[in-house]
C-alpha positions, 0 to 999 in steps of 0.5 A: 898629220896623214901624209897618205895620198888622198884620191883628190891627189890621183891623176886620172885622166880626162873623159875627153883626151883632148882636154888632157893636153889643152895647155900642151905644157911638158907636165902634161904632154909628160903624164900623158905620154907616161900613163898611156896604154896602147889599145892592145891590138894597135901596131903604132909602127903602121901608123909612124910608117904611113901604112895605116891612117884610118882609126875607127872604134865605138865612142869612148874607145880612146880614138883622140887619145890614140891620135894624140899619142901618135901626133906627140911621137910624130913631133918627136921625130921632128914631124910638124902636125896638125890637128882638125876637129870637125865637130869643134872646128866646124860650126853650123853655118861653116858646114853650111857654107860647104853645102852651098858650095856643093850646090853652086857646083851641082847647079852649074853641072847641068847634069841630070844624073845627080839626084842629091845636091850633096855629091861634090864634098870631094872637091871642096875637102881637097880645096880645104886641104890643099889651102891647109897644106900651103897655110901650115907651110907658111905659117910654121915655115917648113918645107914640105915640098921643092920651092920651084916654079910648080910650088909657087904656081900651086901656092899661088892657085890656093891663095887666088880667090877672095875668101872673105864673105860678102855678107858677114865680111868674115874670113870663110874657110872656102872662097864664095861661088857664084853660078860655080864660079870664083873671082880671083885676083891676078898673080904672076905666078899664076899659071892660067890663061884668063882675061884680067879686068881693070882691077885685075880681077878675074872669074873662073869655074871652081871645078877647074881651078881644083882640077888645076890644083889637083893637077900641080899637085901631083906633080910636086917633088918632095922637100926635107920636112914632114907635115902629118894632118889629124883629123878628129872628132867625125861626128854627125849632127843630131839636130835636124834630119837634113843636117844629119844627111848633110854631116853623112855626106860630108864625112863620107867624103872626107874619108874618101878625099883622104884616101886619095891624096894618101894615095898621090902622096905615097905614090910621090913619096911625099912627106906627108900623110893625113889620118883620121878617127871615126866612130863606128856608129858613123861609118855605119851610118855612111854605108847606105850613102852611095859610095864605099868606104868599107874598102879604105876603112879596111884596107887602111884603118884598124878598129879599136878593140880592148877586149881580149878573149881568153885571159883572166879579167884580172889581166885586161889591158884595159885595167892597166890604164888605172894602174899607169895612171896611179903610177904617174901619180905617185911619180907626180907627188914624188912619193915612192912609186908602186911597181907591182900591179898587184900592189897597187890594187891592194893599196887603192881598191877594197879585196872585193866589191860585191863578191867581185874583185875591183878588177871585175867590178869595174870591167862588168859595169864598163863597156870595155871603154877607157871612157867608162874607167876615167867616168867611175873613177873620177866620179868617186874621186870628186865625190870623196876627195878626202878619201885614201882608197876607193871603197866599197862603199864608195862604189856603192854611193856612185853607182846612180851617178855613174849610171846616169852619166853613161845613158847619156852617153848611150843616148848620144849613139842612139841619136844616130838612128832615134829622135829624142822622143823615142829615146824617152820611150826606149827608157820606158821599155827598161825603167822600173822593170823588176828583171835584169834578166829576161826572155825576149817574150817577157819583155814583149809582155811588159811592153804591151802592159807598159804602152797603155799607160805611155804614149811615146812607148806606143808610138815608138812600136807602132814605128819599129819592131821591138826586135829591131830595137833590142838589136840596135840596142845589143850594137851599143851595149844597152843589153847582151845575152845571157845563158846558163852552162854547167851551173854557170852564166855566161854573158854576150855582148857587142863590145866583147866581140858577140856582133848579133843578138840571139833571141833565143837566149835570155836578154840582160841589161846591162849591170852599169845601167840597172841603178839609172832604170830603177831595175 
């Protein structure tokens, strides 16, 4: 009987890091922590000391995994943690609640200075986060702030409105506003000078209530317990331009609100901090939305970068994810642990794959993101579960599946600017083209011939310049630059730190997309 480990027994992680900790069982947490690789440019201590609280990066670079890792380590120190997922926790109706509340505030402001109806999400976000702080304090039975009259008044104000939606009867995430006002219930701890009706109800401007909560929050005194709130999945809705714009403003004002509340917490030395992970393409989309977020992202954030220039590809930090996952798998199976990294590569991978070492092959088929590595090896594991190592044959056999899945991921990034039919047209630029390396003029000539047969490509090129499309594709790694020097070819990609495309150099389609594009 063959007792060697099978690919199916390998613990390689999940494409989405939050799925690695669904049960939050001791085994899940142990596997995750033990095999986690800290991105080479991240200093966890800066987040532990609340000097940094924004994480940015391209899709799939490990932002969620890093947030989870930081949260688990915070919990080890006795800190209470809470995750709020923008994409998963807020459905479209709830986002519309925010939008309606914003419109209500604007309508009541009697000003013509505000040109866009989505201008007051900051105030709504502050209220939402205040409510979460109070709810967590009550539900977790922790004392973040001294339980004095200020804290009691703050809790009373946050709890005073009616959160039940009159139409649905379902509890809302923010109170219902009418003409900029909300109805609140009488509470002896409320420090508000209001007239109450026979049912002990009164109406007050929402802006006045939030400002009172702001005043009280800034006057609180810290207690012994700590709370860290992590906001993740700050992604945009691509359904319609209206929803897309709404989400830009929602995320923008959440970033601004996090910075402001953390500034107060630092000044008052609160045991409270808000952290957030945000995708680079979302940051780029927000840049023209009317508020400055680059400064807080720069001062209090770090972008995850895996590629380290000047070191041998076999030593790239990204590859440590593979060796650590395999080590953890051997430990879980009570096998003798292979400690030497080179031995792991020899034991589980072929010596060469198409003239390249397995490390080089994997890196060249990735965008230097953990998600690519996990996707590639999990596809191999799922299609060849009973094999004992990742062979040359396996990598060849899964190339089309991996290429297709990679393109699907890339389309999500393209959707920040292009419609679905335009993305299909972008695919048509390269699909079936007989070259992986080409000049701008060669590709332009190919497009001019191809657009005669495909209307969507013709429409795309009427709307956008080819150079602008290629600029966008370079930014997300669909294409790179190639040049020959001294008999060797050198590749430039945005994810390797080469920010701008050079049209005077040859252009190259990313190797991992060749199979999908039938190149």
